N, C-alpha and C positions, 0 to 999 in steps of 0.2 A: 388548308388543302394538304392532304397527305399524298406523297408520291412513294410508290414502292417500286424498286428496281430489282430485278432478278438477273443474275449473271450466270451463264453456263460456261465460264472460263475455267479451263483446266490449267491451273497455275503450274503444276509440276511439269506438264507437257511443254508449256512455254519456256520455263527455265531450262529444261532439257534441250529444247531446240536451240536455245541461245548458248548452250555449252556451259550452263551454270548449275547443272544438276550434280548429283553425287559422283558422276564420272569425271568431273573436273575438266571437261573438254576445252573450255576457254583458257584455263590455266596451262594446260598441256600445249595448246596451240601457241600461246604467248611464249612459253619457254622454248619451244622449237624455233620460233621466229628470232628470239634473242640469240640462240645458239647459231643459227644460220648467219645472222648479221655479224656476230663476233668472229666467225671463222677467218675473215680477212685481217683481223686485228691481233689474233693470237700469234705469239712467236712461233716460227716454223723453221726447223732445220730439215727434219725428215717428215714432219707432219703428224707425228705420233700424238703430241699434246692436243692439238685441235681435233684430231680424228677420234680420240678416245673420250671426249667430253660426254658426260652422261646426264640425262634429265631424270630426276627422281620419278618414281612410279606415279605419284599424284601431281606431278608437274610443278611442284613448289620450289625446286632448286635445280641449278645447273652446276655440275661439278667437273673440275679438271683434276684427276686423281693421280697423275704421274708423280713420281717421287720428287721431281725437280719443279713441279708446277708453282710452288710458293715463291721460290726465288726468281722464276721467270716473271711471275705476276708483279713482284716488287721491283724487278729490274736491277737487282743487286747480285753481284757474284758472291758465292759462298765457298768456304774452304774448311779443311779439317775433317776429322772423323765425327761420327754422330755423337752428340748433337753438333751439327755444323754451325758455323758462325759467319756472319756477313763480313766481307773484307773491306767494304766501303767503296769498292770499284763498281761502276755502272756496267751493265751488260751491253754489248753491241748487238743489235738485231739486224738480220738481213731484212731487206725490204722496209727498213725504218723510213719514215716515222710512222707509217701505217701499222706495222707490226711492232709490238713492244709491250711495256708494262702497263698495268691498269687498263687492259683491253676492254673490259666491260664499261667502265666509266667513259672512256674515249669514244667507244661505239655509240653509247647512249647520247653523248653530246652531239655526235654527228647525225645519228639516225633515230633519236628518240621520237620525233614527230612521225616518222615513217612507221615505227613500231606501233604507235598509238593508232595510226590510220589502219594498219593491218588488223589490229584487234577490233577496231570499230567495224570494219568490213566483215570480219568473222561473226561478230555479234549481230550484225544487221542482215546477215544472209537469210534469205527466205522471207523477208519483210515486204518485198515489193509485191504489188497486186498482180 
């Protein structure tokens, strides 16, 4: 017995609806959610570091580009003229332990499951009958 199935499925339209098309909608959404969740973990004195975080145009990366971002991320004090060197002293952060070094790793440890759920909800939007 031979069975022939014909599908009228527009794969490009389905991928686009899911945010997986060439516009990288899902990736951009994920990067925005990560940035939002990281905000309360990024060291903050005036808020410049967290407020100037940038998501790349394609959504593939999140950058903190202030000149002091690296030593804030590492949590170590630096001194001297360029190139600066680490002093070995740990930085003290206001609102610690929430704000402080390695904010992305700590945020993912605390909220990784939530971010997965956010992305799943984004990908499943419009699938309900």
